[in-house]
FINUBA-827837 format. One line per field, with one value per atom (N, C-alpha, C, CB): residue number from 1; atom name; x, y, z. Coordinates in steps of 0.02 Angstrom, whole numbers. Glycine has a CB too. Example, Ala and Ser with C-alpha at 12.3 -4.5 7.8 and 13.67 -1.06 7.14 Angstrom:
2
num: [1	1	1	1	2	2	2	2]
atomo: [N	CA	C	CB	N	CA	C	CB]
px: [660	615	660	565	642	684	645	704]
py: [-284	-225	-165	-224	-112	-53	2	-30]
pz: [390	390	390	452	354	357	394	286]
//
This chain:
172
num: [1	1	1	1	2	2	2	2	3	3	3	3	4	4	4	4	5	5	5	5	6	6	6	6	7	7	7	7	8	8	8	8	9	9	9	9	10	10	10	10	11	11	11	11	12	12	12	12	13	13	13	13	14	14	14	14	15	15	15	15	16	16	16	16	17	17	17	17	18	18	18	18	19	19	19	19	20	20	20	20	21	21	21	21	22	22	22	22	23	23	23	23	24	24	24	24	25	25	25	25	26	26	26	26	27	27	27	27	28	28	28	28	29	29	29	29	30	30	30	30	31	31	31	31	32	32	32	32	33	33	33	33	34	34	34	34	35	35	35	35	36	36	36	36	37	37	37	37	38	38	38	38	39	39	39	39	40	40	40	40	41	41	41	41	42	42	42	42	43	43	43	43	44	44	44	44	45	45	45	45	46	46	46	46	47	47	47	47	48	48	48	48	49	49	49	49	50	50	50	50	51	51	51	51	52	52	52	52	53	53	53	53	54	54	54	54	55	55	55	55	56	56	56	56	57	57	57	57	58	58	58	58	59	59	59	59	60	60	60	60	61	61	61	61	62	62	62	62	63	63	63	63	64	64	64	64	65	65	65	65	66	66	66	66	67	67	67	67	68	68	68	68	69	69	69	69	70	70	70	70	71	71	71	71	72	72	72	72	73	73	73	73	74	74	74	74	75	75	75	75	76	76	76	76	77	77	77	77	78	78	78	78	79	79	79	79	80	80	80	80	81	81	81	81	82	82	82	82	83	83	83	83	84	84	84	84	85	85	85	85	86	86	86	86	87	87	87	87	88	88	88	88	89	89	89	89	90	90	90	90	91	91	91	91	92	92	92	92	93	93	93	93	94	94	94	94	95	95	95	95	96	96	96	96	97	97	97	97	98	98	98	98	99	99	99	99	100	100	100	100	101	101	101	101	102	102	102	102	103	103	103	103	104	104	104	104	105	105	105	105	106	106	106	106	107	107	107	107	108	108	108	108	109	109	109	109	110	110	110	110	111	111	111	111	112	112	112	112	113	113	113	113	114	114	114	114	115	115	115	115	116	116	116	116	117	117	117	117	118	118	118	118	119	119	119	119	120	120	120	120	121	121	121	121	122	122	122	122	123	123	123	123	124	124	124	124	125	125	125	125	126	126	126	126	127	127	127	127	128	128	128	128	129	129	129	129	130	130	130	130	131	131	131	131	132	132	132	132	133	133	133	133	134	134	134	134	135	135	135	135	136	136	136	136	137	137	137	137	138	138	138	138	139	139	139	139	140	140	140	140	141	141	141	141	142	142	142	142	143	143	143	143	144	144	144	144	145	145	145	145	146	146	146	146	147	147	147	147	148	148	148	148	149	149	149	149	150	150	150	150	151	151	151	151	152	152	152	152	153	153	153	153	154	154	154	154	155	155	155	155	156	156	156	156	157	157	157	157	158	158	158	158	159	159	159	159	160	160	160	160	161	161	161	161	162	162	162	162	163	163	163	163	164	164	164	164	165	165	165	165	166	166	166	166	167	167	167	167	168	168	168	168	169	169	169	169	170	170	170	170	171	171	171	171	172	172	172	172]
atomo: [N	CA	C	CB	N	CA	C	CB	N	CA	C	CB	N	CA	C	CB	N	CA	C	CB	N	CA	C	CB	N	CA	C	CB	N	CA	C	CB	N	CA	C	CB	N	CA	C	CB	N	CA	C	CB	N	CA	C	CB	N	CA	C	CB	N	CA	C	CB	N	CA	C	CB	N	CA	C	CB	N	CA	C	CB	N	CA	C	CB	N	CA	C	CB	N	CA	C	CB	N	CA	C	CB	N	CA	C	CB	N	CA	C	CB	N	CA	C	CB	N	CA	C	CB	N	CA	C	CB	N	CA	C	CB	N	CA	C	CB	N	CA	C	CB	N	CA	C	CB	N	CA	C	CB	N	CA	C	CB	N	CA	C	CB	N	CA	C	CB	N	CA	C	CB	N	CA	C	CB	N	CA	C	CB	N	CA	C	CB	N	CA	C	CB	N	CA	C	CB	N	CA	C	CB	N	CA	C	CB	N	CA	C	CB	N	CA	C	CB	N	CA	C	CB	N	CA	C	CB	N	CA	C	CB	N	CA	C	CB	N	CA	C	CB	N	CA	C	CB	N	CA	C	CB	N	CA	C	CB	N	CA	C	CB	N	CA	C	CB	N	CA	C	CB	N	CA	C	CB	N	CA	C	CB	N	CA	C	CB	N	CA	C	CB	N	CA	C	CB	N	CA	C	CB	N	CA	C	CB	N	CA	C	CB	N	CA	C	CB	N	CA	C	CB	N	CA	C	CB	N	CA	C	CB	N	CA	C	CB	N	CA	C	CB	N	CA	C	CB	N	CA	C	CB	N	CA	C	CB	N	CA	C	CB	N	CA	C	CB	N	CA	C	CB	N	CA	C	CB	N	CA	C	CB	N	CA	C	CB	N	CA	C	CB	N	CA	C	CB	N	CA	C	CB	N	CA	C	CB	N	CA	C	CB	N	CA	C	CB	N	CA	C	CB	N	CA	C	CB	N	CA	C	CB	N	CA	C	CB	N	CA	C	CB	N	CA	C	CB	N	CA	C	CB	N	CA	C	CB	N	CA	C	CB	N	CA	C	CB	N	CA	C	CB	N	CA	C	CB	N	CA	C	CB	N	CA	C	CB	N	CA	C	CB	N	CA	C	CB	N	CA	C	CB	N	CA	C	CB	N	CA	C	CB	N	CA	C	CB	N	CA	C	CB	N	CA	C	CB	N	CA	C	CB	N	CA	C	CB	N	CA	C	CB	N	CA	C	CB	N	CA	C	CB	N	CA	C	CB	N	CA	C	CB	N	CA	C	CB	N	CA	C	CB	N	CA	C	CB	N	CA	C	CB	N	CA	C	CB	N	CA	C	CB	N	CA	C	CB	N	CA	C	CB	N	CA	C	CB	N	CA	C	CB	N	CA	C	CB	N	CA	C	CB	N	CA	C	CB	N	CA	C	CB	N	CA	C	CB	N	CA	C	CB	N	CA	C	CB	N	CA	C	CB	N	CA	C	CB	N	CA	C	CB	N	CA	C	CB	N	CA	C	CB	N	CA	C	CB	N	CA	C	CB	N	CA	C	CB	N	CA	C	CB	N	CA	C	CB	N	CA	C	CB	N	CA	C	CB	N	CA	C	CB	N	CA	C	CB	N	CA	C	CB	N	CA	C	CB	N	CA	C	CB	N	CA	C	CB	N	CA	C	CB	N	CA	C	CB	N	CA	C	CB	N	CA	C	CB	N	CA	C	CB	N	CA	C	CB	N	CA	C	CB	N	CA	C	CB	N	CA	C	CB	N	CA	C	CB	N	CA	C	CB	N	CA	C	CB	N	CA	C	CB	N	CA	C	CB	N	CA	C	CB	N	CA	C	CB	N	CA	C	CB	N	CA	C	CB	N	CA	C	CB	N	CA	C	CB	N	CA	C	CB	N	CA	C	CB	N	CA	C	CB	N	CA	C	CB]
px: [-10474	-10403	-10379	-10408	-10332	-10262	-10242	-10145	-10231	-10227	-10154	-10268	-10104	-10026	-10023	-9982	-9969	-9952	-9871	-10015	-9840	-9770	-9727	-9729	-9761	-9762	-9773	-9810	-9808	-9839	-9852	-9909	-9785	-9793	-9794	-9750	-9866	-9889	-9838	-9929	-9830	-9783	-9815	-9765	-9769	-9768	-9847	-9675	-9825	-9899	-9961	-9883	-9973	-10028	-10067	-10019	-10029	-10056	-10074	-10014	-10031	-10051	-10120	-10002	-10124	-10207	-10257	-10217	-10230	-10297	-10305	-10295	-10276	-10274	-10309	-10180	-10301	-10336	-10422	-10303	-10438	-10502	-10526	-10517	-10502	-10529	-10566	-10458	-10496	-10541	-10591	-10477	-10654	-10674	-10669	-10704	-10691	-10690	-10763	-10632	-10777	-10851	-10851	-10903	-10892	-10875	-10958	-10835	-10930	-11017	-10976	-11076	-11030	-11031	-11079	-11027	-11049	-11093	-11077	-11058	-11125	-11120	-11157	-11180	-11128	-11143	-11138	-11126	-11201	-11198	-11202	-11233	-11202	-11215	-11277	-11226	-11315	-11386	-11370	-11453	-11299	-11298	-11272	-11246	-11227	-11217	-11155	-11247	-11108	-11037	-11000	-11000	-11006	-11005	-10922	-11075	-10889	-10823	-10788	-10794	-10747	-10709	-10640	-10725	-10610	-10531	-10502	-10509	-10436	-10387	-10328	-10368	-10313	-10243	-10189	-10239	-10169	-10102	-10070	-10034	-10040	-9991	-10006	-9946	-10095	-10120	-10088	-10202	-10031	-10037	-10055	-9981	-10053	-10085	-10168	-10076	-10190	-10268	-10309	-10295	-10355	-10413	-10424	-10500	-10386	-10399	-10356	-10383	-10311	-10273	-10326	-10225	-10385	-10421	-10478	-10453	-10499	-10536	-10620	-10542	-10623	-10692	-10705	-10700	-10775	-10793	-10850	-10823	-10868	-10919	-10946	-10919	-11014	-11045	-10998	-11144	-10972	-10934	-10965	-10871	-10960	-10995	-10924	-11036	-10946	-10893	-10921	-10837	-10880	-10914	-10851	-10967	-10886	-10850	-10846	-10901	-10801	-10804	-10766	-10773	-10828	-10777	-10788	-10776	-10731	-10695	-10693	-10617	-10728	-10693	-10698	-10726	-10645	-10658	-10704	-10578	-10733	-10783	-10841	-10732	-10913	-10943	-10985	-10967	-10996	-11024	-11084	-11029	-11111	-11161	-11239	-11140	-11236	-11289	-11280	-11315	-11248	-11210	-11189	-11259	-11174	-11158	-11077	-11189	-11049	-11001	-10975	-11004	-11008	-11016	-11067	-11009	-11091	-11146	-11158	-11146	-11196	-11194	-11214	-11250	-11252	-11279	-11225	-11327	-11162	-11118	-11051	-11098	-11101	-11040	-11059	-11021	-11114	-11128	-11051	-11192	-11001	-10931	-10889	-10889	-10919	-10872	-10938	-10854	-10973	-11036	-11005	-11150	-11012	-10999	-10940	-10965	-10867	-10803	-10806	-10760	-10847	-10856	-10868	-10877	-10940	-10969	-10909	-11026	-10883	-10839	-10779	-10803	-10754	-10713	-10724	-10680	-10776	-10820	-10877	-10847	-10904	-10967	-10971	-11029	-10975	-10968	-10898	-11000	-10843	-10780	-10735	-10754	-10687	-10638	-10550	-10639	-10550	-10506	-10441	-10533	-10395	-10325	-10280	-10313	-10223	-10145	-10102	-10101	-10086	-10026	-9980	-9980	-9951	-9909	-9921	-9896	-9997	-10015	-9977	-10066	-9931	-9880	-9930	-9850	-10002	-10057	-10104	-10142	-10050	-10098	-10121	-10044	-10090	-10089	-10134	-10016	-10134	-10197	-10258	-10195	-10275	-10325	-10350	-10316	-10304	-10325	-10372	-10278	-10333	-10382	-10434	-10379	-10446	-10545	-10582	-10588	-10547	-10611	-10585	-10603	-10544	-10530	-10578	-10474	-10608	-10654	-10728	-10627	-10732	-10806	-10832	-10869	-10789	-10790	-10793	-10694	-10765	-10748	-10724	-10681	-10744	-10738	-10674	-10805	-10623	-10541	-10526	-10466	-10513	-10484	-10417	-10541	-10367	-10305	-10284	-10250	-10256	-10245	-10177	-10275	-10139	-10093	-10101	-10066	-10128	-10155	-10217	-10140	-10227	-10312	-10318	-10353	-10396	-10438	-10435	-10402	-10474	-10527	-10487	-10543	-10422	-10380	-10364	-10324	-10327	-10320	-10369	-10310	-10428	-10478	-10485	-10543	-10502	-10501	-10478	-10489	-10404	-10357	-10355	-10299	-10393	-10394	-10447	-10422	-10501	-10557	-10543	-10594	-10502	-10483	-10451	-10432	-10410	-10364	-10400	-10315	-10443	-10489	-10548	-10530	-10567	-10627	-10609	-10640	-10541	-10491	-10472	-10402	-10484	-10440	-10507	-10391	-10564	-10619	-10655	-10676	-10650	-10677	-10642	-10709	-10578	-10547	-10562	-10487	-10559	-10568	-10649	-10570	-10676	-10758	-10762	-10816	-10731	-10725	-10685	-10728	-10638	-10570	-10552	-10559	-10513	-10475	-10528	-10385	-10583	-10622	-10622	-10681	-10645	-10669	-10600	-10754	-10608	-10543	-10616	-10457	-10572	-10574	-10535	-10535	-10568	-10550	-10539	-10582	-10586	-10567	-10610	-10586	-10595	-10638	-10635	-10588	-10695	-10697	-10744	-10695	-10701	-10713	-10757	-10630	-10807	-10839	-10848	-10894	-10805	-10830	-10899	-10781	-10920	-10985	-10999	-10993	-11045	-11060	-11011	-11126	-10965	-10896	-10845	-10879	-10832	-10757	-10753	-10723	-10715	-10712	-10639	-10760	-10608	-10534	-10574	-10460	-10526	-10520	-10463	-10543	-10449	-10409	-10385	-10453	-10354	-10345	-10275	-10356	-10264	-10209	-10180	-10237	-10125	-10137	-10055	-10161]
py: [-3050	-3053	-3100	-3082	-3093	-3151	-3188	-3072	-3232	-3281	-3289	-3338	-3297	-3305	-3352	-3276	-3393	-3471	-3459	-3552	-3527	-3502	-3511	-3559	-3532	-3524	-3465	-3561	-3428	-3371	-3297	-3398	-3245	-3195	-3146	-3187	-3107	-3056	-3001	-3021	-3003	-2932	-2866	-2930	-2822	-2754	-2746	-2711	-2775	-2755	-2801	-2788	-2849	-2871	-2826	-2949	-2808	-2778	-2700	-2790	-2684	-2621	-2618	-2610	-2688	-2703	-2716	-2758	-2747	-2748	-2680	-2797	-2655	-2576	-2540	-2535	-2557	-2515	-2526	-2550	-2607	-2622	-2593	-2694	-2577	-2560	-2486	-2553	-2445	-2377	-2359	-2305	-2348	-2317	-2274	-2318	-2236	-2188	-2155	-2177	-2098	-2093	-2025	-2086	-2015	-1962	-1936	-2006	-1862	-1830	-1777	-1784	-1740	-1702	-1640	-1730	-1611	-1528	-1504	-1455	-1476	-1454	-1369	-1522	-1334	-1283	-1270	-1251	-1287	-1280	-1223	-1312	-1230	-1178	-1152	-1204	-1140	-1125	-1081	-1204	-1068	-1009	-957	-1020	-964	-897	-889	-846	-923	-897	-878	-936	-827	-798	-769	-734	-804	-790	-780	-835	-722	-714	-717	-671	-761	-770	-771	-833	-779	-810	-835	-767	-883	-916	-879	-990	-837	-783	-837	-701	-897	-938	-987	-961	-1005	-1027	-978	-1023	-953	-917	-965	-873	-1010	-1077	-1086	-1150	-1052	-1067	-998	-1121	-1003	-938	-928	-961	-985	-973	-921	-1044	-877	-831	-764	-836	-781	-723	-718	-737	-668	-651	-714	-552	-750	-782	-814	-832	-837	-826	-895	-748	-924	-954	-968	-985	-993	-1001	-1076	-1009	-1062	-1115	-1147	-1097	-1211	-1257	-1284	-1324	-1298	-1343	-1383	-1312	-1456	-1492	-1527	-1542	-1498	-1510	-1598	-1464	-1640	-1705	-1709	-1752	-1714	-1721	-1785	-1674	-1787	-1848	-1848	-1848	-1900	-1918	-1990	-1875	-1996	-2089	-2105	-2128	-2041	-2037	-1981	-2000	-2004	-1975	-1902	-2027	-1859	-1835	-1864	-1794	-1836	-1873	-1844	-1864	-1833	-1846	-1887	-1801	-1919	-1974	-1942	-2033	-1867	-1836	-1826	-1785	-1846	-1823	-1725	-1855	-1696	-1623	-1587	-1601	-1547	-1514	-1451	-1502	-1477	-1440	-1360	-1478	-1355	-1284	-1234	-1287	-1275	-1237	-1240	-1274	-1232	-1219	-1173	-1258	-1112	-1032	-993	-960	-1000	-971	-988	-992	-1058	-1093	-1051	-1199	-1046	-1007	-948	-999	-916	-834	-839	-802	-875	-871	-878	-905	-923	-928	-897	-950	-852	-787	-741	-749	-740	-659	-675	-616	-736	-741	-760	-773	-767	-792	-761	-835	-741	-713	-643	-734	-648	-581	-570	-533	-601	-581	-582	-620	-541	-568	-599	-519	-648	-687	-683	-758	-656	-640	-692	-594	-710	-739	-687	-761	-704	-632	-634	-634	-695	-686	-654	-734	-652	-614	-556	-599	-562	-499	-436	-514	-461	-393	-367	-438	-401	-386	-309	-412	-269	-199	-175	-167	-185	-165	-182	-208	-255	-283	-265	-320	-243	-218	-164	-203	-111	-52	-51	-30	-116	-110	-100	-207	-129	-111	-34	-184	27	69	122	58	101	114	89	108	61	17	-13	59	-58	-111	-194	-98	-212	-276	-236	-324	-320	-347	-387	-395	-356	-415	-459	-373	-516	-548	-591	-595	-571	-599	-677	-541	-737	-783	-816	-794	-834	-871	-934	-876	-925	-963	-959	-1013	-970	-977	-1040	-906	-1052	-1100	-1158	-1116	-1202	-1249	-1274	-1315	-1303	-1337	-1307	-1338	-1252	-1205	-1179	-1156	-1171	-1152	-1209	-1152	-1271	-1311	-1326	-1334	-1305	-1296	-1244	-1299	-1187	-1136	-1139	-1094	-1178	-1192	-1247	-1220	-1304	-1348	-1323	-1379	-1291	-1253	-1214	-1199	-1175	-1138	-1180	-1083	-1213	-1289	-1299	-1364	-1327	-1384	-1343	-1401	-1297	-1243	-1235	-1148	-1240	-1212	-1284	-1171	-1322	-1389	-1422	-1435	-1405	-1432	-1398	-1440	-1318	-1274	-1300	-1194	-1306	-1310	-1380	-1318	-1454	-1498	-1517	-1521	-1482	-1505	-1544	-1519	-1551	-1595	-1670	-1607	-1673	-1730	-1748	-1723	-1699	-1694	-1656	-1638	-1675	-1656	-1644	-1740	-1603	-1593	-1649	-1517	-1710	-1759	-1736	-1807	-1700	-1667	-1597	-1718	-1575	-1505	-1534	-1407	-1536	-1514	-1468	-1555	-1441	-1360	-1375	-1300	-1361	-1362	-1303	-1381	-1304	-1260	-1254	-1247	-1306	-1322	-1404	-1268	-1450	-1513	-1542	-1529	-1509	-1553	-1541	-1547	-1499	-1485	-1481	-1435	-1509	-1509	-1527	-1545	-1518	-1528	-1524	-1459	-1598	-1604	-1607	-1626	-1579	-1549	-1610	-1485	-1648	-1693	-1692	-1745	-1687	-1681	-1754	-1639	-1786	-1829	-1850	-1872]
pz: [-3044	-2987	-3031	-2892	-3028	-3075	-2976	-3138	-2983	-2943	-2944	-2961	-2898	-2897	-2889	-2858	-2904	-2881	-2915	-2925	-2876	-2868	-2956	-2795	-2980	-3060	-3098	-3085	-3082	-3120	-3080	-3146	-3101	-3073	-3126	-3024	-3109	-3150	-3195	-3105	-3247	-3271	-3261	-3351	-3266	-3256	-3318	-3279	-3367	-3426	-3397	-3530	-3364	-3360	-3292	-3356	-3251	-3205	-3217	-3155	-3279	-3316	-3348	-3370	-3386	-3404	-3358	-3443	-3291	-3248	-3228	-3181	-3208	-3169	-3232	-3146	-3288	-3352	-3349	-3438	-3344	-3351	-3288	-3364	-3240	-3168	-3186	-3101	-3228	-3223	-3299	-3210	-3292	-3333	-3347	-3338	-3434	-3433	-3464	-3456	-3431	-3449	-3498	-3373	-3547	-3608	-3616	-3695	-3632	-3641	-3692	-3550	-3754	-3783	-3785	-3817	-3792	-3803	-3877	-3742	-3897	-3978	-3973	-4042	-4004	-4024	-4077	-4002	-4134	-4200	-4238	-4219	-4309	-4359	-4324	-4438	-4302	-4309	-4229	-4316	-4201	-4150	-4200	-4078	-4256	-4280	-4280	-4245	-4248	-4247	-4300	-4222	-4338	-4404	-4395	-4419	-4419	-4423	-4489	-4391	-4502	-4542	-4530	-4564	-4568	-4570	-4633	-4538	-4640	-4688	-4661	-4737	-4731	-4719	-4753	-4745	-4709	-4780	-4787	-4753	-4772	-4814	-4847	-4785	-4872	-4924	-5004	-4904	-5027	-5061	-5133	-5052	-5120	-5174	-5205	-5126	-5146	-5153	-5148	-5089	-5153	-5133	-5049	-5168	-5023	-4936	-4902	-4891	-4936	-4934	-4925	-4997	-4929	-4957	-4896	-5043	-4875	-4828	-4851	-4832	-4813	-4815	-4753	-4871	-4737	-4679	-4661	-4677	-4610	-4590	-4541	-4603	-4539	-4472	-4451	-4476	-4392	-4371	-4317	-4355	-4310	-4270	-4214	-4326	-4143	-4118	-4076	-4087	-4072	-4028	-3984	-4068	-3925	-3854	-3830	-3791	-3827	-3804	-3733	-3856	-3662	-3614	-3594	-3559	-3529	-3511	-3428	-3545	-3396	-3326	-3301	-3269	-3265	-3238	-3176	-3208	-3163	-3090	-3117	-3004	-3108	-3112	-3035	-3144	-3041	-3008	-2971	-3035	-2916	-2874	-2889	-2792	-2975	-3010	-3054	-3034	-3068	-3124	-3182	-3152	-3175	-3222	-3246	-3207	-3314	-3325	-3316	-3386	-3341	-3338	-3319	-3387	-3309	-3296	-3336	-3232	-3393	-3460	-3446	-3516	-3377	-3360	-3343	-3300	-3332	-3304	-3375	-3217	-3434	-3486	-3500	-3543	-3466	-3515	-3525	-3460	-3473	-3489	-3555	-3434	-3579	-3626	-3677	-3623	-3671	-3752	-3738	-3748	-3707	-3696	-3757	-3601	-3727	-3754	-3806	-3737	-3853	-3906	-3948	-3910	-3916	-3948	-3961	-3898	-3890	-3905	-3950	-3825	-3972	-4006	-4078	-3978	-4092	-4146	-4192	-4119	-4140	-4175	-4178	-4144	-4282	-4301	-4305	-4256	-4296	-4283	-4341	-4233	-4358	-4393	-4371	-4434	-4370	-4336	-4376	-4327	-4362	-4361	-4349	-4317	-4391	-4373	-4337	-4444	-4289	-4266	-4311	-4190	-4350	-4413	-4470	-4435	-4496	-4541	-4563	-4527	-4632	-4663	-4660	-4756	-4657	-4680	-4589	-4764	-4573	-4490	-4459	-4421	-4472	-4459	-4515	-4458	-4573	-4632	-4604	-4707	-4609	-4559	-4516	-4535	-4453	-4401	-4399	-4373	-4439	-4459	-4462	-4504	-4504	-4518	-4442	-4557	-4395	-4324	-4296	-4236	-4322	-4320	-4364	-4327	-4405	-4444	-4455	-4485	-4394	-4361	-4408	-4329	-4440	-4513	-4474	-4575	-4423	-4400	-4321	-4455	-4292	-4219	-4223	-4192	-4224	-4222	-4166	-4220	-4180	-4128	-4158	-4092	-4122	-4143	-4108	-4124	-4149	-4146	-4142	-4178	-4117	-4132	-4164	-4086	-4245	-4281	-4284	-4270	-4368	-4378	-4420	-4424	-4424	-4477	-4433	-4561	-4445	-4426	-4353	-4491	-4382	-4358	-4279	-4408	-4304	-4247	-4181	-4279	-4246	-4207	-4131	-4260	-4166	-4130	-4065	-4156	-4068	-4007	-3969	-4022	-4001	-3978	-3884	-4047	-3935	-3921	-3849	-3991	-3873	-3836	-3745	-3885	-3763	-3703	-3649	-3736	-3705	-3651	-3601	-3694	-3653	-3611	-3571	-3632	-3574	-3534	-3457	-3590	-3477	-3409	-3380	-3431	-3417	-3380	-3334	-3441	-3376	-3331	-3307	-3355	-3287	-3242	-3189	-3253	-3196	-3147	-3100	-3190	-3132	-3114	-3068	-3197	-3094	-3068	-3026	-3096	-3002	-2974	-2993	-2921	-3058	-3103	-3104	-3068	-3087	-3117	-3183	-3105	-3218	-3299	-3333	-3311	-3391	-3433	-3502	-3444	-3547	-3630	-3684	-3645	-3702	-3729	-3780	-3727	-3832	-3897	-3895	-3966	-3958	-3983	-4066	-3965	-4101	-4157	-4189	-4181	-4255	-4264	-4333	-4273	-4344	-4402	-4457	-4383	-4518	-4548	-4602	-4569	-4586	-4614	-4646	-4672	-4673	-4669	-4709	-4685	-4742	-4778	-4758	-4846	-4715	-4664	-4612	-4666	-4563	-4508	-4490	-4486	-4436	-4391	-4325	-4400	-4286	-4246	-4172	-4267	-4133	-4083	-4027	-4049	-4013	-3976	-3935	-4015	-3886	-3837	-3811	-3775	-3843	-3823	-3760	-3890]
//
């Protein structure tokens, strides 16, 4: 507690620091690893300088970091048992799927693979680890805020292609 004297009046910055010190943020993480088999094929249509413009795939993994300022009555940030819809969404979007960018110049040709029972196609507004992390963030943040009445939020999502490559999306 800051003691006020005639000579000292706390500044707005001092009051913000005091307020921030009183607010604690708790974090928890949930990882859906490479072992669950989110085998996804995609391409970067604008990567004409590299082989990434070709169809290629990974068993994607995702790490979600959840945050809250107040734990629930079980002293949890997030009830992991309530994340079944998140896992189902990941499976529906990425498990044995062909993820296509809605702006891919070859979109119609690639979508036709589904008509021949050669692929299950998912269309995204941007593909790749960075964009997959963003799409997963948006879905998970909406889900967790609804489940917790805005008590919790998603702090970040990491999408891992393999042990050497990953991307993190965090909304500031």
